[in-house]
C-alpha positions in Angstrom: -49.3 -22.5 10.6 -53.2 -21.7 10.2 -54.1 -18.8 12.5 -50.8 -19.6 14.2 -50.7 -15.8 14.7 -53.0 -12.9 15.4 -51.0 -9.7 13.9 -47.7 -9.9 11.9 -46.1 -6.3 11.0 -44.0 -6.1 7.9 -42.0 -3.2 7.7 -38.6 -1.9 7.8 -36.5 -2.2 10.9 -34.1 0.5 12.1 -32.1 1.8 15.0 -33.3 5.4 16.3 -30.2 7.4 18.1 -31.6 10.2 19.6 -29.8 13.8 20.1 -31.2 16.2 22.1 -30.4 19.6 20.7 -29.8 22.7 22.6 -31.8 25.1 22.3 -29.4 28.0 22.7 -27.4 26.6 19.7 -30.1 25.7 17.5 -32.9 27.8 16.5 -36.4 27.1 14.7 -37.8 29.3 12.2 -40.7 29.7 9.7 -40.0 30.3 5.7 -42.2 32.2 3.5 -43.8 29.1 3.1 -44.6 29.1 6.7 -42.8 25.5 6.7 -40.3 25.5 9.9 -36.5 25.0 9.9 -34.3 23.8 11.9 -31.0 26.3 11.7 -27.5 25.4 13.4 -24.2 27.8 12.8 -22.2 25.8 9.9 -18.4 24.6 11.0 -18.7 25.0 14.9 -18.5 22.6 17.6 -22.2 22.7 18.9 -23.0 21.0 22.0 -25.6 19.0 22.5 -27.6 17.9 26.1 -27.9 14.2 25.9 -28.3 11.0 23.1 -30.6 7.8 23.8 -29.9 4.3 21.5 -33.0 2.8 20.6 -33.2 -0.8 19.0 -35.7 -2.5 16.9 -37.9 0.8 16.1 -39.8 1.8 13.0 -42.9 1.9 11.9 -44.1 -1.6 11.9 -41.8 -3.4 14.7 -43.4 -0.1 16.9 -46.9 -1.9 15.9 -45.5 -5.2 16.8 -44.2 -4.0 20.2 -47.9 -2.6 20.4 -49.7 -5.6 19.8 -47.7 -7.9 22.0 -48.6 -5.8 25.1 -52.3 -5.8 24.5 -52.1 -10.0 24.5 -51.8 -10.7 20.9 -49.7 -13.7 19.6 -47.1 -11.9 17.6 -44.4 -12.0 14.9 -42.2 -9.2 12.5 -41.3 -9.6 8.6 -38.3 -7.2 8.5 -35.0 -7.6 7.0 -31.2 -6.9 9.0 -27.7 -6.6 8.0 -25.2 -9.5 9.4 -23.5 -7.2 11.6 -23.8 -5.8 15.0 -26.9 -3.5 14.8 -29.0 -6.4 13.4 -28.0 -8.9 16.5 -28.6 -6.2 18.7 -32.1 -6.1 17.0 -33.1 -10.0 17.5 -31.7 -9.5 21.3 -34.4 -6.5 21.6 -37.5 -8.3 19.5 -36.9 -11.5 21.9 -37.1 -9.4 25.1 -40.3 -7.6 23.6 -41.8 -11.5 23.1 -41.9 -10.9 19.2 -41.4 -14.4 17.0 -38.7 -13.9 15.0 -39.3 -16.8 12.8 -39.6 -14.3 9.7 -36.7 -11.6 10.0 -34.6 -12.3 7.7 -30.5 -11.5 7.9 -29.2 -10.7 4.3 -24.8 -10.7 4.9 -23.3 -7.8 2.8 -26.1 -5.9 4.0 -26.2 -3.0 7.2 -28.6 -2.9 9.4 -30.7 1.0 9.5 -29.5 2.8 11.6 -30.6 6.4 11.9 -30.4 9.7 14.0 -33.4 12.2 15.2 -32.2 16.1 16.1 -34.7 16.7 18.7 -35.4 20.2 19.7 -38.7 20.0 22.4 -40.9 17.7 21.7 -40.6 17.7 18.3 -37.6 15.6 16.4 -36.0 15.5 12.4 -34.8 12.6 11.1 -31.4 11.8 9.5 -32.6 8.8 7.9 -30.4 6.1 5.5 -32.0 3.3 4.1 -30.4 0.0 3.1 -30.8 -1.7 0.4 -32.6 -4.7 0.5 -33.8 -8.2 -1.4 -37.4 -8.1 -0.2 -39.0 -11.2 -0.3 -42.3 -12.4 1.4 -42.1 -15.9 3.4 -44.6 -18.2 3.9 -46.7 -16.6 6.5 -49.4 -18.9 6.6 -52.7 -17.3 7.8 -53.3 -14.8 10.4 -55.7 -12.7 11.5 -54.4 -9.6 10.7 -51.5 -8.5 8.6 -50.4 -4.8 9.5 -47.7 -3.4 6.9 -45.7 -0.2 7.0 -42.9 1.5 5.5 -40.5 -0.1 3.4 -37.2 1.1 1.7 -37.4 2.8 -1.5 -36.4 -0.5 -3.7 -39.2 -2.5 -2.3 -41.9 -2.2 -5.3 -42.5 -5.7 -6.5 -42.9 -6.5 -2.7 -45.8 -4.3 -2.4 -47.7 -6.1 -5.2 -46.7 -9.6 -3.3 -48.3 -8.5 -0.2 -51.5 -7.6 -2.8 -51.6 -10.9 -4.2 -50.8 -13.0 -0.9 -54.3 -11.3 0.6 -56.2 -11.7 -2.4 -55.3 -15.3 -2.1 -56.0 -15.4 1.3 -59.4 -13.5 2.3 -59.3 -14.5 5.4 -56.7 -12.4 6.5 -57.2 -8.3 7.0 -54.5 -5.4 5.6 -54.2 -3.1 7.6 -52.0 -0.2 5.8 -49.9 2.7 7.5 -48.0 3.9 4.6 -44.7 5.8 5.1 -43.0 8.8 2.8 -42.3 7.0 0.2 -45.6 4.9 -0.1 -47.7 7.9 0.0 -45.0 10.0 -2.6 -45.7 6.8 -4.5 -49.4 7.4 -5.2 -52.7 5.9 -5.3 -52.2 4.3 -9.2 -49.1 2.6 -8.5 -49.8 1.0 -5.2 -53.5 0.6 -6.0 -54.0 -3.2 -5.5 -52.4 -2.8 -1.9 -55.1 0.1 -1.4 -57.9 -2.2 -2.4 -56.6 -4.7 -0.2 -57.0 -3.1 3.0 -59.6 -3.8 5.3 -58.1 -0.4 7.3 -55.8 2.1 6.1 -54.7 5.5 8.0 -53.0 8.6 7.5 -53.5 11.9 8.5 -55.3 14.6 7.2 -52.3 16.4 4.6 -51.3 12.5 3.7 -55.0 11.9 2.9 -54.9 14.8 0.6 -51.9 14.1 -0.9 -52.7 10.4 -2.3 -56.2 11.8 -3.1 -54.3 14.7 -5.1 -56.6 17.2 -4.2 -57.1 20.5 -2.4 -60.1 19.4 -0.6 -59.5 19.8 3.3 -62.7 18.7 4.7 -62.2 15.2 6.8 -65.6 14.1 5.4 -64.8 14.3 1.8 -61.3 12.9 2.7 -63.1 9.9 3.8 -65.0 9.0 1.6 -62.4 9.8 -1.4 -60.4 6.8 0.2 -63.4 4.7 0.8 -63.9 5.4 -3.1 -60.6 3.8 -4.1 -61.2 0.2 -2.6 -60.1 1.4 1.4 -62.7 -0.7 3.4 -62.9 1.7 6.5 -60.1 4.2 6.3 -58.8 6.7 9.6 -57.3 9.8 9.4 -55.8 11.7 11.9 -55.8 15.5 12.6 -53.5 16.7 14.8 -55.3 18.1 18.4 -58.1 17.6 16.6 -58.8 14.1 16.9 -59.1 11.2 14.9 -61.9 10.5 12.0 -63.4 6.7 11.1 -65.1 5.5 7.7 -67.2 2.2 8.0 -67.8 0.5 5.2 -71.6 1.7 5.6 -70.8 5.4 4.7 -71.0 6.4 9.0 -68.2 8.0 10.5 -67.3 8.5 13.8 -64.7 10.8 15.4 -62.5 10.3 18.2 -60.7 13.2 20.8 -57.3 12.7 21.9 -57.3 11.8 25.4 -55.3 14.4 27.2 -52.0 14.4 28.1 -50.7 14.3 32.0 -47.7 16.6 31.4 -46.7 18.4 28.1 -45.0 15.6 25.3 -41.4 14.7 25.9 -41.0 12.9 21.9 -44.0 12.7 20.0 -42.1 10.0 17.6 -44.3 7.2 17.9 -47.3 8.5 18.4 -49.1 8.2 15.3 -48.0 4.3 15.1 -49.3 3.3 19.0 -52.7 5.2 17.7 -53.2 2.6 14.4 -51.6 -0.1 15.7 -53.7 -0.2 19.4 -56.4 0.6 17.1 -55.6 -2.6 14.8 -54.8 -4.6 17.5 -58.2 -3.6 19.6 -60.1 -5.0 16.8 -58.2 -8.3 16.3 -59.1 -8.8 19.9 -62.9 -8.8 18.9 -63.6 -5.6 19.8 -66.7 -2.9 18.0 -64.9 -0.6 16.3 -66.4 2.3 18.7 -64.4 1.0 21.4 -61.4 0.3 19.5 -61.5 4.0 18.6 -61.4 4.5 22.3 -58.2 2.7 23.0 -56.3 3.6 20.9 -55.5 7.6 21.3 -54.6 6.5 25.0 -51.5 4.4 24.3 -50.3 7.3 21.9 -51.0 9.6 25.2 -48.6 7.5 26.8 -45.6 6.7 24.2 -44.9 11.2 24.2 -44.1 11.1 27.5 -41.1 8.7 27.0 -37.9 9.2 24.4 -38.7 7.1 21.7 -41.7 5.5 20.0 -41.9 1.8 22.4 -41.3 2.8 26.1 -44.5 4.2 26.7 -46.7 1.2 24.9 -49.2 -0.1 27.6 -50.0 -3.4 28.6 -54.4 -3.8 28.1 -54.5 -3.6 32.0 -52.7 -0.3 31.9 -54.7 0.9 28.6 -57.6 0.2 30.2 -56.8 2.0 34.2 -56.6 4.9 31.9 -59.9 4.4 29.9 -61.4 3.9 33.2 -60.0 7.6 34.3 -61.1 9.4 31.3 -62.8 13.0 31.3 -66.5 12.8 30.3 -66.0 14.5 27.0 -64.0 11.2 26.1 -65.9 9.5 24.0 -66.2 8.5 20.0 -69.4 10.3 18.5 -71.2 9.3 15.2 -71.3 12.4 13.0 -72.2 10.7 10.1 -75.2 7.4 10.2 -74.7 5.3 8.0 -76.0 5.9 4.0 -79.3 4.6 2.6 
């Protein structure tokens, strides 16, 4: 099985049910801390504008779809229940061209199902993670592993993955932590951080991981690297993305301009991180991978759900050919001596 797969994604899978709220019935306000609050009248029968069900999504499944459409031989390690939701997910994975060898069906368990409350392009997600018996199958030696969100009972699973990378140095690990993994903190997951060839988070998540109030991107990238991450990537919303190479050089990439107002921002971060990883897996240099990753993010937010807008490599290259002149990566710090 050596290098039988280019890209194996590991993480939970879910069916998302998107419910578009009526802004006449739901209100968004800010509390004293500046945090946005979604409010609706309690006990009322509230009309909504529509609902859309999207099976087989989640950080890692989204990454698997992105990698497949970009031409990589891809598999997914995930867990589902022995129920109708699980069977629907298996069908969707097959339709997306993702190998299902490592999908583990667990009897007596339910397949994850989340509800996504849409308010304009933003969303609030109601989540409920089933407790699965996580175990790592025999993966052989893929070129890349992409690890992301799993349930709260999965701590030993993280250590198992880190141990696998230690014994398979030819396999590169990309880690895009979910909210639970970020809450665990660096000390608890330091073996995973140190095993990373690539690491993705946004500015606020980096501050949380490093337990700092420092907001400077350069300092955050250096802090992650000092803790063992070979190549950290920190996104900063409309300001774009920043990458620190192992030699200390730092690159900045602006966002690709939206052709129309975003419809749904779900999955934009997954699209960026997985496209960047997949382009490296295809043999591109870091600046070239960085040029392409924001294009898939731009495309995804033009659709409902995290996968419909994911592009093929040909389509991605067409957008790149039409990019404005300012859409280029800039090296904002030279390699350190």
